[in-house]
PLY file of the C-alpha trace (Angstrom):
ply
format ascii 1.0
element vertex 342
property float x
property float y
property float z
element edge 341
property int vertex1
property int vertex2
end_header
30.86 5.80 -22.47
33.48 3.11 -22.52
34.59 2.35 -19.30
37.96 2.55 -18.84
40.02 -0.52 -18.36
40.67 -2.06 -15.17
44.46 -3.01 -14.32
44.83 -6.84 -14.60
44.47 -8.25 -11.32
44.42 -12.49 -11.85
46.38 -14.33 -14.73
45.56 -17.84 -15.82
45.77 -19.85 -18.35
43.41 -22.79 -19.83
44.78 -26.25 -21.38
42.94 -28.96 -22.84
45.63 -31.56 -21.98
45.93 -33.08 -25.72
47.86 -36.65 -25.54
48.65 -39.14 -27.83
46.51 -42.59 -27.29
49.60 -44.24 -27.82
51.53 -42.68 -24.96
48.82 -41.22 -22.69
50.78 -40.89 -19.62
53.10 -38.49 -21.43
50.17 -36.26 -22.43
49.11 -35.92 -19.02
52.82 -35.44 -17.46
52.86 -32.73 -19.76
49.86 -31.01 -18.44
51.48 -31.07 -15.11
54.74 -29.91 -16.26
52.71 -27.00 -17.67
50.68 -26.19 -14.16
54.34 -26.58 -12.00
55.95 -23.67 -14.76
52.37 -21.55 -14.30
53.57 -21.33 -10.81
57.05 -20.89 -11.22
56.20 -17.76 -13.66
53.37 -16.18 -10.98
50.52 -17.10 -12.98
47.16 -17.19 -10.25
45.58 -19.94 -12.02
45.63 -22.76 -13.97
42.42 -24.27 -15.54
41.69 -27.88 -17.45
39.10 -28.47 -20.18
37.15 -31.89 -20.30
36.78 -33.84 -23.11
34.89 -37.08 -23.15
35.71 -40.19 -25.68
38.24 -38.17 -26.62
42.13 -37.43 -26.55
41.76 -34.56 -23.97
41.54 -34.62 -20.28
38.38 -36.53 -19.15
38.90 -36.70 -15.38
39.81 -33.25 -14.83
39.49 -33.63 -10.86
42.25 -36.67 -10.99
44.60 -34.85 -13.27
43.84 -31.29 -10.24
44.90 -33.81 -7.43
47.96 -34.36 -8.86
48.62 -31.29 -9.65
47.76 -30.12 -6.11
50.62 -32.17 -4.79
53.34 -30.45 -7.02
52.00 -26.93 -6.08
51.74 -24.90 -3.32
50.07 -21.81 -4.67
48.64 -21.19 -8.18
44.61 -22.00 -8.10
43.69 -25.01 -10.40
40.08 -24.98 -11.96
38.00 -26.86 -14.15
36.98 -24.80 -17.52
34.46 -26.47 -17.27
32.79 -29.81 -16.01
29.82 -30.85 -18.44
27.06 -31.62 -15.45
25.12 -33.83 -17.99
28.20 -36.27 -17.45
28.25 -36.51 -13.55
26.18 -37.53 -11.03
26.11 -33.89 -8.78
26.62 -36.02 -5.42
29.60 -37.99 -6.55
31.05 -34.81 -8.25
30.59 -33.05 -4.58
32.46 -35.61 -3.21
35.36 -35.32 -5.29
36.13 -31.50 -5.77
35.95 -31.16 -1.59
38.21 -33.98 -1.68
40.73 -32.04 -4.09
40.04 -28.58 -2.11
41.06 -30.34 1.10
43.96 -31.79 -0.91
44.87 -28.15 -2.31
44.50 -26.23 1.14
41.39 -24.31 -0.48
42.80 -23.70 -4.09
40.42 -25.42 -6.58
38.05 -23.33 -8.65
35.67 -25.96 -10.15
33.91 -24.28 -13.22
30.70 -26.51 -14.38
27.92 -26.04 -17.40
24.74 -28.00 -18.16
22.84 -29.31 -20.94
23.02 -32.74 -23.03
25.85 -34.67 -23.30
27.59 -34.06 -26.74
26.35 -36.49 -29.19
23.69 -38.13 -26.09
22.12 -40.09 -28.70
25.35 -41.86 -29.32
26.26 -42.30 -25.70
22.69 -42.44 -23.87
22.92 -45.89 -23.31
26.23 -46.09 -21.53
25.97 -43.15 -19.62
22.38 -43.54 -18.43
21.23 -47.54 -19.62
18.07 -47.32 -17.02
16.90 -43.43 -16.99
18.59 -41.30 -20.09
14.96 -40.73 -20.94
13.96 -39.43 -17.26
17.84 -36.98 -16.85
17.52 -33.71 -16.27
20.55 -31.62 -18.08
19.05 -28.41 -16.79
19.55 -25.51 -14.11
18.73 -28.24 -11.56
21.74 -30.03 -11.63
23.71 -26.99 -10.65
20.83 -26.46 -8.25
22.07 -29.96 -6.64
25.94 -29.77 -7.03
25.45 -26.40 -5.16
23.37 -27.30 -2.55
25.56 -30.48 -1.77
29.24 -28.29 -2.24
27.49 -25.83 0.89
27.14 -28.17 2.87
23.31 -28.66 2.60
21.82 -32.34 3.70
22.49 -35.23 1.11
20.47 -37.92 3.27
18.13 -37.99 6.19
20.36 -40.15 8.55
23.75 -39.32 10.49
24.59 -40.86 13.54
26.21 -44.05 14.76
25.22 -47.39 13.02
27.09 -50.34 14.33
30.78 -49.37 14.34
30.37 -46.56 11.49
29.77 -43.17 11.45
27.53 -41.30 8.96
27.23 -37.81 8.49
23.62 -36.37 6.48
26.45 -34.27 4.26
29.06 -34.61 2.15
32.27 -34.88 3.70
35.27 -33.87 3.34
33.20 -30.49 3.76
35.65 -27.95 2.31
34.03 -24.66 3.62
35.39 -22.06 1.69
34.68 -24.02 -1.91
30.84 -22.99 -2.33
32.26 -19.64 -3.19
34.59 -20.44 -6.00
32.29 -22.52 -8.18
31.74 -21.50 -11.65
29.59 -21.38 -14.11
30.80 -21.36 -17.89
27.88 -19.58 -20.06
27.51 -18.23 -23.47
24.07 -16.73 -22.63
22.37 -14.05 -21.40
19.60 -16.43 -19.45
23.11 -18.14 -18.15
24.83 -15.53 -16.80
21.27 -14.46 -15.39
21.18 -17.33 -13.22
25.03 -17.73 -12.34
24.87 -14.07 -10.63
20.65 -15.11 -9.23
22.67 -18.49 -7.43
25.91 -16.33 -5.97
28.16 -18.08 -8.70
31.17 -16.74 -10.26
31.43 -16.32 -14.14
33.17 -17.77 -17.07
32.94 -16.12 -19.96
35.06 -18.00 -22.91
35.85 -17.29 -26.71
31.87 -18.63 -27.22
28.83 -17.08 -27.50
25.38 -17.04 -28.28
24.39 -14.76 -30.91
20.45 -14.74 -29.81
18.93 -12.22 -31.96
18.70 -13.05 -35.26
19.02 -9.61 -36.88
22.63 -8.82 -34.95
24.68 -7.36 -34.03
27.58 -9.77 -34.25
29.97 -8.00 -32.22
31.44 -10.50 -29.89
32.98 -8.24 -27.81
30.37 -6.24 -27.09
27.70 -9.32 -27.24
30.38 -10.80 -24.18
30.07 -7.32 -22.67
26.46 -7.58 -22.19
26.53 -11.75 -20.30
29.06 -9.64 -17.67
26.91 -6.73 -16.88
23.44 -9.04 -17.18
25.62 -11.58 -14.47
26.74 -8.66 -12.01
23.43 -6.74 -12.22
21.87 -10.16 -10.70
24.56 -11.16 -8.40
24.61 -10.00 -4.67
27.99 -8.76 -4.80
27.03 -6.85 -8.16
29.96 -5.17 -9.84
32.96 -6.94 -7.17
31.29 -10.39 -8.35
34.17 -12.37 -9.87
34.03 -12.83 -13.73
36.90 -14.46 -15.73
37.24 -14.02 -19.62
38.80 -16.71 -21.41
40.12 -15.51 -24.82
42.37 -17.84 -27.01
45.50 -15.18 -27.20
49.30 -16.09 -27.98
52.06 -13.66 -27.94
54.74 -14.35 -30.09
57.71 -12.18 -28.59
60.21 -14.95 -27.85
58.38 -17.04 -30.43
61.14 -18.73 -33.41
60.14 -17.88 -36.85
58.68 -21.58 -37.08
56.25 -20.91 -34.69
54.96 -17.47 -35.42
54.36 -18.76 -38.69
52.76 -21.84 -37.06
50.68 -19.01 -34.86
49.49 -17.44 -37.97
48.13 -20.36 -39.53
46.05 -21.53 -36.85
44.55 -18.25 -36.31
43.85 -17.68 -39.95
42.44 -21.68 -40.38
40.04 -20.76 -37.49
39.23 -16.72 -38.19
36.09 -17.65 -40.82
34.05 -18.88 -38.12
34.08 -15.48 -36.18
32.59 -13.62 -38.87
28.92 -14.72 -38.22
26.57 -17.09 -36.58
27.83 -21.03 -36.57
24.99 -23.58 -36.45
21.78 -23.91 -35.08
22.32 -22.93 -31.43
24.28 -19.47 -33.07
27.63 -19.82 -31.73
29.59 -16.58 -32.36
33.65 -17.49 -32.08
36.30 -14.91 -31.17
38.90 -14.29 -33.37
42.21 -15.63 -32.05
44.82 -12.84 -30.97
48.28 -13.14 -32.03
51.11 -11.18 -32.13
53.66 -9.18 -30.02
52.70 -8.73 -26.54
52.53 -4.74 -27.00
49.81 -5.66 -29.54
47.83 -7.63 -27.74
48.18 -5.89 -25.41
46.38 -2.89 -27.65
44.09 -4.86 -28.66
42.85 -6.40 -25.17
42.33 -2.63 -23.70
40.30 -1.51 -26.89
38.20 -4.78 -26.21
34.72 -3.54 -24.81
34.38 -7.16 -22.08
38.30 -7.26 -21.34
37.60 -3.53 -19.57
34.93 -4.81 -17.72
36.78 -7.30 -16.19
40.27 -7.81 -14.03
41.21 -11.51 -14.04
41.73 -14.01 -17.07
42.21 -17.15 -17.84
43.21 -17.19 -21.59
43.22 -20.37 -23.10
45.78 -22.49 -25.18
45.13 -23.66 -28.64
44.56 -27.29 -28.45
47.04 -28.85 -31.12
50.07 -26.99 -30.30
53.32 -29.12 -28.89
54.94 -28.60 -25.39
57.31 -26.40 -26.31
55.12 -24.17 -28.10
53.44 -24.06 -24.84
56.10 -22.70 -22.46
57.10 -20.60 -24.97
53.51 -18.62 -25.14
53.19 -18.73 -21.26
56.65 -17.71 -20.79
55.83 -14.15 -23.13
52.47 -14.23 -20.82
53.95 -14.09 -17.55
57.07 -11.97 -18.27
55.53 -9.60 -21.07
52.02 -9.66 -21.71
50.88 -9.41 -18.33
52.60 -6.64 -16.86
51.88 -5.08 -19.97
48.18 -5.07 -18.70
49.07 -4.02 -15.16
49.57 -7.35 -13.91
52.23 -8.64 -11.65
53.06 -12.11 -10.89
52.18 -13.99 -7.43
55.08 -14.41 -5.05
0 1
1 2
2 3
3 4
4 5
5 6
6 7
7 8
8 9
9 10
10 11
11 12
12 13
13 14
14 15
15 16
16 17
17 18
18 19
19 20
20 21
21 22
22 23
23 24
24 25
25 26
26 27
27 28
28 29
29 30
30 31
31 32
32 33
33 34
34 35
35 36
36 37
37 38
38 39
39 40
40 41
41 42
42 43
43 44
44 45
45 46
46 47
47 48
48 49
49 50
50 51
51 52
52 53
53 54
54 55
55 56
56 57
57 58
58 59
59 60
60 61
61 62
62 63
63 64
64 65
65 66
66 67
67 68
68 69
69 70
70 71
71 72
72 73
73 74
74 75
75 76
76 77
77 78
78 79
79 80
80 81
81 82
82 83
83 84
84 85
85 86
86 87
87 88
88 89
89 90
90 91
91 92
92 93
93 94
94 95
95 96
96 97
97 98
98 99
99 100
100 101
101 102
102 103
103 104
104 105
105 106
106 107
107 108
108 109
109 110
110 111
111 112
112 113
113 114
114 115
115 116
116 117
117 118
118 119
119 120
120 121
121 122
122 123
123 124
124 125
125 126
126 127
127 128
128 129
129 130
130 131
131 132
132 133
133 134
134 135
135 136
136 137
137 138
138 139
139 140
140 141
141 142
142 143
143 144
144 145
145 146
146 147
147 148
148 149
149 150
150 151
151 152
152 153
153 154
154 155
155 156
156 157
157 158
158 159
159 160
160 161
161 162
162 163
163 164
164 165
165 166
166 167
167 168
168 169
169 170
170 171
171 172
172 173
173 174
174 175
175 176
176 177
177 178
178 179
179 180
180 181
181 182
182 183
183 184
184 185
185 186
186 187
187 188
188 189
189 190
190 191
191 192
192 193
193 194
194 195
195 196
196 197
197 198
198 199
199 200
200 201
201 202
202 203
203 204
204 205
205 206
206 207
207 208
208 209
209 210
210 211
211 212
212 213
213 214
214 215
215 216
216 217
217 218
218 219
219 220
220 221
221 222
222 223
223 224
224 225
225 226
226 227
227 228
228 229
229 230
230 231
231 232
232 233
233 234
234 235
235 236
236 237
237 238
238 239
239 240
240 241
241 242
242 243
243 244
244 245
245 246
246 247
247 248
248 249
249 250
250 251
251 252
252 253
253 254
254 255
255 256
256 257
257 258
258 259
259 260
260 261
261 262
262 263
263 264
264 265
265 266
266 267
267 268
268 269
269 270
270 271
271 272
272 273
273 274
274 275
275 276
276 277
277 278
278 279
279 280
280 281
281 282
282 283
283 284
284 285
285 286
286 287
287 288
288 289
289 290
290 291
291 292
292 293
293 294
294 295
295 296
296 297
297 298
298 299
299 300
300 301
301 302
302 303
303 304
304 305
305 306
306 307
307 308
308 309
309 310
310 311
311 312
312 313
313 314
314 315
315 316
316 317
317 318
318 319
319 320
320 321
321 322
322 323
323 324
324 325
325 326
326 327
327 328
328 329
329 330
330 331
331 332
332 333
333 334
334 335
335 336
336 337
337 338
338 339
339 340
340 341
């Protein structure tokens, strides 16, 4: 039997924060302005992607530190920080600092695996230890332990005029419950649940069975259920869905044409698994809020969640994002049972 859709409790959005290399400040300012707009519109959360050696946000923690000083209520997340690029101890310090600055609004999402194009960056990233680095779940486990207050050193106390702690400082007690894992496989969903994390599921999943089926929503639903089956909170464990959703209610004819062309260009990759890792992509959803709400309510995975972080398309302009976010908050969200935060 199909599950009954839950009213949407939390509405968020996700942006990559692209910028022109000739004027990177403007692109970063655009991202901060979108976060501020999201708060004014009543969104519950704003999330940023991370891109290395590209023209997108390379330091989401720094961007969210700035956002924390320009907002007062909206939650701030990363979707996701690939831990292969990070030292868990240093990242734990940065995350805790931003959480303190934001007064407990940070939602860090992370993932594992070797850095993209590792063979090309390994000598710059890990010149002395490239062959020994572990890019598996143990890296997440270290971050979890450090954020949750486990010792990072065997020494604490006073040395001369300086006072030392054996744990990461500052310590933000609630941050350990707001760590998210971004995963697309059953193994990742299970691991995140067993370790008490929250779960981010995006518009990409792994098609793990060669014979199919290749129904994206059903595969994503299996991840949600696997995660909750292994989480201490069971059905109450937090899952956020991150599809690309583009409402067109107030869009101009030119914008509608651009959005439709964007989705059509990306549609061929949705029919079958792609590449050696067999990634399956969800179709981008474009239409009026009424049409989108109907399609989402028919989505098997959407019916299992009550919070989302809809992804903004990569290559649009600032004015396009303003229109999309405004329609999301004023049209689509309410059509899904959501109420803007005050």
